[in-house]
N, C-alpha and C positions, 0 to 999 in steps of 0.2 A: 328218744325214739318218737317218730310221728308218722302218721299217714299223710301223704302229700296229695294235693288235688290234681292228680294226673292218673291216667291209665297208660297202658303201653301195648305195643305190638312187637312181637319177636318174629324175626324171619331167619330162616336157615336155607342153605342151598339145596335144590333138588337136582337130579341128574342133568336136565337140560342146561342149567347154569354151569355146572361143573364141566360139561362137554364144551360149552362155548368158551370158557376160560382156557381150556386146553387148546382149542383151535386157535384162538387169537394169540396165545403165548407161544405156540409151537412146541410146547412141552407136554409130553404125555404124563410126566411124573409129578405134576402139580399136586402137592399134598393137601388134602382136605381132611379136616378133623371134625369130629362131632360138635365141637364148640365153635365152629366157624359160623357165627350168626350175628345179627344186629338186633338191637333193642331200641325202639323209638318211642319217646313219650308222646302221648296223645292227650287232648282235653278229656275230662271225665265224660263218660257216657252211661246211659241207663241200662242198656241191654246189648246183646250181640249184634242185633240188627243195626243199631246206631253206631256201634264200633265199625261194622263193615261200611256204613255210609261215610264215616270219617276217613277210613282207609282209602276208599275210592277217590276222595278229594286230594289225598297227599301221596298216593302210591307212586306217582311220577317222580316226585322229588326223592323218595326213598330208593326207587329203582335206579335213578341216575347216580345217587350217592354210592350205592352198592356196586354198580358197574364201574364207576371211576376208581373204586378201590382195587379192582383187578386189571383195568385197562384204562390208561389216561387219554387215549385217543378216541374221542366220541365218534369218529368216522367208522370205527370198527364195532360200535354198538349196534344192536338191532335197530333198524330204522323205524319200525313200528313197535312201540312199547305199550301195548294195550294192557288193560287190567287183567284180561284173560292170560296174556303172556306172563305177567307178573305172578299170577297165581300158579302158573305152570312151572315157573322157574324157582319159586320160593315156597317153602313150608311156612305157614302163617299161624301164629298163636297169639291170642289176646290175653292181656293181664289187666284185670279190672281193679286190682288193689296194689298200690305201690307203698310199701312201708319203708321209711327211711331209718336205717339203723345207725346212721352216723351222727355225731354231735356237730360236725362242721357244717356251716351253711353251704347250700348249693352254689356252685360257681358257674355262671353262664359266660364268663369272659372267654373261655376256650372254645366255645361253639362258633362255628363259621357263621358270621352275621348274614351272609347271603342265603345260606341254608335256612336259618331261622326266619328270614323275611319271606322266603318262598313258602315255607310251611304255614306261617301266619296268614299269608294271602290265600292259600288254598283252603284254610279252615274257616274263613269268614263265612257264616256268622258265628261259628263255634268260637268261644273265647279261650285264649291261652293265658289270660291275665288272672 
């Protein structure tokens, strides 16, 4: 067991996102569960203010990743994906301590390399190394 040098942000859908997914899918009965959420690792930060600063740099990548999980046609995504819209569509929770309870090494091979590159670029000068 070890504490890793990452923090995280968890996001879960709010009603505007749920409504959007139902509109673009044409299905009123899309099932949303309480555990429909994403967790994204961030570089370590000292306080909530710095956590929000980091999120403002990477929210676009997270927003697109979440939208693509519900609709693969970017033409149907909101054209203006501002930070305010992101906050309106997602419940946001920061986690400043990540404790790894697994013995196996972390595996980065399954992560989409384009996604990693976008996040790394957005986080400059915050280090992910």
